[in-house]
N, C-alpha and C positions, 0 to 999 in steps of 0.2 A: 503491502499499501503504500503511497505516495506521501509524506509525512505532512503536516500544516504549514510547517515552512515552504518545502516544496511547493505548494500549492501557493501559499503566496507571492513567491518568486515569480511564481509563472504567470500569476494573475498580474504583478507590473512589469514584466516581459511584453505582456499583452499589452496593458493599456501604451506602455512605451511605444510600442510598433503604429498601435493606432493616432498617436499622440504625432508623431513623425509622419504616420502617411498625410496626415491632415495638413503638416506645414509643406510636404513637397507636392501636392495638389493644389493649396493657394497659392502660395509663393509669395516670396519678394516682391514688390513693384521692379527692381531691380533687375530679380531671376527669371520675371515674368517673359511669355515669351512674346518678342515682337515683329508688329505683323510688317509684312514687308509692304516697300510702298508702292505708291500708284506710281509706274515706272511715266507714263502718258500725261498725267499732271503734271511729274515733273518736269517734264521736256521743253524745254523754253524754243526749241524747235522744229516745232510743231506748229502748221500752220494755222491761222487765226484768219475765220470766215468774218468776213466785215460783209453787215446787213447794210442797208441803203435805206436811207428813211422815207419816208413818202414822199415825191418829187410832183405836185400836183401842177399844173399847166397854168402859173400867173399872167398868161396873155403874153407880149413882143413885151422889149424892153422898149425905155425912154430912149428917145435918142440922147447922145452927147451934146450938149451946148455952152458955149464960151471955152472950149477948147485952144487952145493956143497955141500950140504943139503937139509933137508925137515926138520921145527919145527910143534910140534902138530899134525901130522898124519904121519901116517902109507903109506903115499899116498908115489908115489917118480916118476908118470908120470902124464900128462894129458889122456893119454889112459886107466888110471885102472880108470879114472871117465868117462869114454863114456858111454850114457844111461843116464848122469845126465845133466841139464845144468848150465853151470858151468862161472863164472865172473873173470877173469883172469885182478886182478888192479897191474898194474905197482908205485911200492911208495918205501919212504921212511920214515923211523921215525922222522927226522929230519925235513922234509917238511911240512909248516904250510898250503899251499894248501891240501896235501894229509891227514894231521890229521883231515882237517875242512870236508873231504868226510867220514871219517869211523863210527858216527855215522849214518850214512844213511845204508851203507856197513854194520852194526850190525843190523838195522830194518830189513834190506832185510834178512840177515842168519838167524835171528829168524820168519820171516815170511811163507818163502817160505822152511825151509830145509827141513822140513815134506815130503817137496811134490817131492824132487829130484834136489836141487838145492843145489850149493855147489861154494864158493869161494876158488880163490888159488892166494894168495898176493905173488907176483913176489918183495921181498926186493933188490933192486941195491940202492946201496948208494951216494949218490952226493959226498958226504967227505967221507974223512977218516976213522972218530970217530965211523964215522954210520955201519962200517964193524965188530965191533965185538960181534959174537953171542950170546956173554952172554948179553950187550946192547940192542941186537935186542930181544933178552925173557925179559927180564926187561921193554923196553917199549911198547913191544906187551901186556899186564900185565895191564901195567899203562893204554894204551889207548883203552882197550878192547877188542883186535883183538883176534877171538878164532879159527879163520880158517886156513887152512893150509897157513904155508909162507914155500916159495922155497926160496933159498939161492942164487943171484946172483952179487958174490962180482968184481968181473971183468966186469958187465953187459952186458956180452955175449948175452945174451937172450932179454936185455932190447934193445940193439941194431939190434939185428936181426931182432924182429919184428917191431920196429920202422924204418923203410927206410928211408934214407934221410939225410939230414944233421942238421935234428932237433928232437930229441928223446923228450919227456914228463914225468914229472913226477907230477900229479896222469895222468893215464888214465887206461880207462877199455876197453876189450873185451868183450863181449860176446857170449860162446860158446851154440850150441844146442846138443840135446842129441847123434849128430854124430862125434861132433868136430868141425863144420863149424864157422867161424868167421859171425857173423849177427850183430854186433852191435858194433860201435869203439865210443869213447867220451874220449876227453881230456878237462882234467882240472875237476872245481867243477861245480856243478849245474846239470838241469837236472833231479833232481830226481827222479820227479812224470815219469817223461819220461822211464827212465831206468827201473823203478817197472815195468809201462805197457809193458816195453819190456821183462822184465823176466817172466809177468803173461800169455803174450804170445807165448813164446818161449816152457813154461811149457804146454801150453795147447796144442801143434802139435806134433801128432803123431810119438812117437816112432820108 
């Protein structure tokens, strides 16, 4: 027969095994199995799908009025660009918000220029020092603006396109191949949206 001490020892051993098993199953946070990472979620090289915004037809663009000249182009009107998707951006070189948008505008120009996309920067000075043509030329070179620039020194086009009590720098309008306004954005940002809108307009039939 097994003595009482032996039974007690066996009982203690069984309890120890059970307790030990409990610790192995539960584990410490540091010992818990680590889930495999979602490789697709961590892959920065995975392509991002751009979703185009709504692009309602807002009608034919207004005329350019009070334009005193063009820089960096032989173009003298928007009508000469029909058949292309055109971004018309109101800007002035002294505006910090305008300058912040220019790297993206340059990216658009490089990405889509060969596909029938053009930019027209309507330069409408906020202050008198921004109206000097030589200074505009120098600023365009410094800021990497390589697309056509329409000079609007008295801001007639700036205000005729932006009806209402307030007009804005920067502001971008996207025109389809028929010269109709299809997109309008004030200020910085929404760069992915603008990119997607340009791509969608280029995909429309001419």
